[in-house]
N, C-alpha and C positions, 0 to 999 in steps of 0.2 A: 242641632237642638237650632230650636230660631228666636231670636228676642220675646219675649213673650210668654211662649212656652211655660206651662204648670207643669210641675215634676213632685211625686210625694219627696217631703220631709226624709232625707236624709241625716237630720239628725235625731236626736234622743227623746225632743218633747213633743214626740208625734203627737197626739195628745189633742195638745192645745193651740198647735200649730201643723196643720196636718200636710201642707203643701206650702212650695217655693216658686215663684215667678223668677223665670232666668229676665236683667233687664238690660244686659249687656249687649252691644251689640254687634252682628254678624261680621264685622272689619273685624274683630278679635276673635277669632273661632278657632284659628291656628295654636290659641293657646289655650294651655290644658287645665285650667281653670274658668268655673263662670263665676260670675257675680246674679246675684240672687237676692231677693226680697221676701220673708218668709208672709204665709198670708194666713192668718191667725181667725181660727173659730169666732166667727162673731156674737157668737152667745155667751161667751167668757170676754164678753167686754161689755163696761158699762157705754151709757152714751159715748160716740165718738161729738167731741167738740170741735174737730175740724174736718168735714168731712171732703176735702181740696186735698188735706193733707193724708189722711188713713178714708180712700175710698173703700167701699165696700165691693164685691162682686159673689157670684154664685158661680163656685166649681164644683161641679158630681153630684147636685141639690143640695151640698154642702154653704150656705150666707157666709161668707169669709173677709177678712177687714185687711188692707198692706199697712204692713207695718215696718216704713222706712228707715224709723233711726234704728230698727236692726237688720239690715243691710250689711250683706258677706258675698264670701266668694267660697266657692265650695270645690272640689275637683268633678271635670266635667264625668268622670269616669263613675262617680257614687250615686248619680242620678236618675238612670236609671229612661226610661220611655218616657215620655210627657205622656200625661192622664188630661191635658186641654189645653186650649189656650186660650190669651188674654187680649191676641192682638187689636181685637174690635173694641177694646178699651186701652188700646196703646197708647194715646192722649191723656188720659186721666193718670196712668201712672206714670207718665214722665213730667205730668203738673204735678204730680204728691213729689216725686226727686227733685223739683226745681223748686218745688216751695223749702224743701229740705237744703237747701242748698246755695240756692240764690234769694230767695225772696224773705227768709229767716230774717236779713239783717235789712230790709224794707221798713 
C-alpha cells in the first residue's frame, strides 16, 4: 500500500463515503494499521467553504471531497486492493492536513 492509494471504504458508511485515501508515510509500512482520510461523495455536500481544507478529486468517475476532520486508522488487511491513486494530488492532500494541524491556529 502506497501513500495516496485509494481504497474502498471498509466501514459501514459506504453509500456516502465510498473511499478512503492512505495518508501514512511508507516509513510506517511495517505497522499493521494505515492512517486514512475518508473521501465523501461531493453530491452529498453543499458548497465547500475552504477548498484548501477539503479539496475535491475524481475517483472512478465519481467527484469526491476529502474529509480531514474524519482522519483515522484501519487495519491494513481490511483495505483490500487499491482502486486508484491520488499520488499526483499528494501536495493538495498534505496541504489539507497541514491546514488541519498547523495553520488552524494562524
